[in-house]
N, C-alpha and C positions, 0 to 999 in steps of 0.2 A: 504493500500500499505505499510505503514512503515514496518508492520509485514512480509510481502513478501520482502521488500529490506533488511530486515536484516539477512532472511534466504538466500538471493541470497549472500550477504557478506559472511555468514557463509559458505555457499557451496565453495566460493572461497578460503576461509582460508583454508579450509579441503582439498582441491585438492592440494594447494601447500604443504600441511604437509605430506600428505599420498601418493601421486602418485609417482611411482617407479622413474620416470624421475626427478623430483624434489629432490628426496632423493639422487639420484646420482650426480647430479648438485651440492647440498650442500655439498656433501661429497668430490667431485673433485675440486671444485671451490667456496668455502665458500663465498668470496667477491663478486663473480659473481653472485651467488644466492641470496645474501643479495641485490644486486643492482636491480636484477630482481623482487625479492618481494616487495620491497618498490614501484617500477614502477607499478605493477600488483595491489597492494593492497592500492595504494593512494586514499583517498576518490574520489568518483565520482557520478554522477547521476544513473548511472546503467540504464539508459533510455531504452535500447534494451530489456534486460531481463524483466524489468517492463511492457513495452508495450506487451510483448509476455504474460505475466502472465495475465495481465488486460484483454487480447483479448480472452484469455482461459475462463475466468471467465465470460466474456460476453456471450460465448457460452455454458456455463453451466457445464464448467470441472473446477474443483480445481485444479491447476498446482501442488501444494507442497502435498505431496513430489514426486510423480510418473514422474511429467515432469520437474523437475529441472535440470536434465542434459542437456536439451534443453536450459535453461536460461542460464546455466554456458557456453554452447557452444557460444551463442550468446556473451557473455562478453568476453571470450578467443577471438573469432573473432575481435572485436572491438579493444583490446589490440594490436592484430597483425597489424591491420591498422593503429594504432595511433604511433605504434614504427616505421613502414615503412615511414610513413608521416614525422616523425621526422629526420629520415634519408635523405629523399628528400629534406626536407625543410632547414636541416642543424640545425636545432633548438637546443638550448642550455637549454631550459627551457619550461617546460609544468606546468600549474597550480601552478606556483610560485616555483616549485622545478626541479632540473637538469633532463633533459631526460636520457633515458637508454644509448644513445651513448656518452653523456657528462659523466656520471658517468663512463662508462668504459673507457674512454680516461683518465680520472684521475688515476684509477687503473692502466693504462697499463704504465703510466707516472712513478707511485711507481714500478712497476714490469714490465719492458719493455716486449714486446711479438714478438721482431723480425719483426716489419713490419706491424704486424697487429693493427688495430685501434678499438676505440671503436664501430663505425659504423658497423664493420665486425662481432662482438660479437651480435650487436643488430639485424642485418640482420639474422643471423641464428635463434636468439630466436624468431623473428617474425616468422619466417617460422614453427619453431615448435610448437608456439602457434596455429597456423591453423592446424596443423597436431592434436594436442590435442582437438582443438574444434570438428573436425571431429569425433574422439574417443568418446567424451563426448556424441555427437548427437546420436551416433549408441549405447549407454548404457541405452538409455531411454526404458522403458517397454511399447513396442508398436509393431505392426505388422511388418512383413517384407516388406509389401508394403508401409506401412507410413514411415519406415526408408529410404527406396529407394527413396520415393518422397521427403522426407526432405532433404536428401543428395543432390538430383537434383536442389532443390530450392536454398540450401545453396552455391553450387557450381555455381550456376547461377547468385547469388548476388554477388560472388567475381569476376566473370568475369566482371559484370557491373562496379563494383568499380575500377578495373584494366581498363577498356576501357575508364571510366571518367578519369583516371588519365593520359593515353597516348593523350587524346584529349586535356586535359589541357596543356600538354607539346607541342602539335601542336598550341595551340592557342597562346602560348608565342613566337612561331616562325613566327607568322602573324601579320601583320601590323594591329595597332589599329583600322584605319578606314576601315579594310575588315572584322571586327567582330560586330555581333550583340548580342542584350542581350539575345536572343533566343539561339545562341551557347553556351553563358555562363550557361543559366538555363539547357541546355543539360547536360552539365559536371555535375552541381551541382545534378541534377536528378539521374545521374549515380552513381556519387562517394558517396552522401549522402542517396539520396532518397531511393535507392534500399536496403541497407543493414541496414539502421537505421529504416525506417519505414516501408516499405513493407514487408521485411522478417520476422521480427517477427508476423506480422498478418498472412502471409502465411503459418508459421509454426505452429500457434496456430489453424488455419482451418486444416491443415494437422493431427494434433494429437488429435482433438477434434470432429473428426467425429461420433463417436459413440455416443457422448453426444450432438451433435449440436441442438440447439433448431431450429425447422423446421419453415421456413417461418420468422425468426426473424432477428437478428441483421446482419448476414453476407450473407445471399442470395443475397442482392442487390450489397454489397461490393466486394464479391469475384471477380467478372469480371472485377471490376475498381481498384483491387488493384496498378496495375502499375500507374494509373493517381492518386490515392491517395499518392504514394510514391513520384511522381513526384513534386506534390504541397508543400508535406510537407518537401521534402528535400530542395527545392528552398527557401521555407519560411525560415526553419532552418538556412541555409545557409546564406542567406540574413542578417540574426541577428547577425550571426557571423563576416560577413564582416564588419558591423558598428563598431564593436569593434577592428578591426584589420587593417583599413584602412591605418595607416602611416606605418605599417609593409609590407602590399601588395603593397604600392608605393615603399619602397626601394628596395624589391624582384623583382620589375617590373612584377608582378602578372596581369593576366587578369581577374580581378574580374567584376561582374556586373555593380558595382558603376564607375569603371574607363571606360568600355567600353560605358556605358551610357553616362557619360561626355564627353567622347571623347578626352579629353586633360587634362594635369594634372593643367592647370590653372583653368578649370571649376569645379575642385573637390572641390574649396573653397567657391562656391555659396551655399546658403540654397536651391536652386531648386533642387539641388542633393538629398539632405537629405531628400525633401519631396518626389521625387520620389521614392526612395529606400523605404519609409514607405508604400506608396501606393503600390507598388509593393508585398512588404513583407506580408501586412496585405490581400491583394487579395489572395494571393497564401495559406496562413494560412485559409481564409474562404473557400477556394475551399476544401481544405483538411478536415477540420471540418465538412463540410456539408455532406460528404460521411458517417460521424461516426454518430451512433444512441444511442450507449451505453453511459450513462451519466459518469460514471467513467472512461473509456476509453479517452471519450472526453475531461475531465477534464485534466487528465495526457497529453494529447496532448496540450491542449491550454496552459497548463504550459511550456512546452517544447518550443513551438512556441513563446510563450510572445507575442501574438497577442489578441487585444481586437477586436472582429468581432461579 
């Protein structure tokens, strides 16, 4: 996996050096390009492209080099979602460094842009990243039928993610005692499970069809990918929630923990942490139970950080 991750990083760096769009941005707005470049190339897990690559290998197809444009597309789409999340959350920091909206705000202070804000620049950048992701997806060496199916899967995941974000906003308008943890789990499944976990495996199945190991790894899983994505997404998000509980409280977010507790006072008790751990481990167990390939299961177990 380390070798594949290095190739994913190299692919990303080459994209930013060689693509016409980035060259134009670097020429027209050197500071803006540098801010975007630092944001996109910041160290990360590259979980989505790694899941795609591992799934391809599990199906008997080596992803490098022919399928690397798909891996790149997944990471570009992830960057698009993170930037939009930072705009919505008004986040000033991610992974210990300023977010793109924050960086651009600082640049616009130095060189005023007549009312434009850093969030405006970041919003357009995010939209362009999704366009670049689709473009990269279509550059893969595959049949037209496979590309058409891949775009359908890609856009379906984007629609799920957007719907999850809208449901999250509706939940914020809903009294706490009118929400259930199942409502929150639906949001997590749509916002995180669809594009982070189900989509990479769906794309691997799409592009590995001629190489597929018949009766093996994915024959049982393919029909249950939405179920897999749901459980993995909820487990992953529950893990994140445990690390951001204080921030979620300040922002008034309707997270699983807050809905389960029912009140801010109940958040201080040990019973809540026990409940979160039980739910997280159960969803992780359900997701991992659907995976047969040892290397793919190890990658997922590390991502979900659950001992099951």
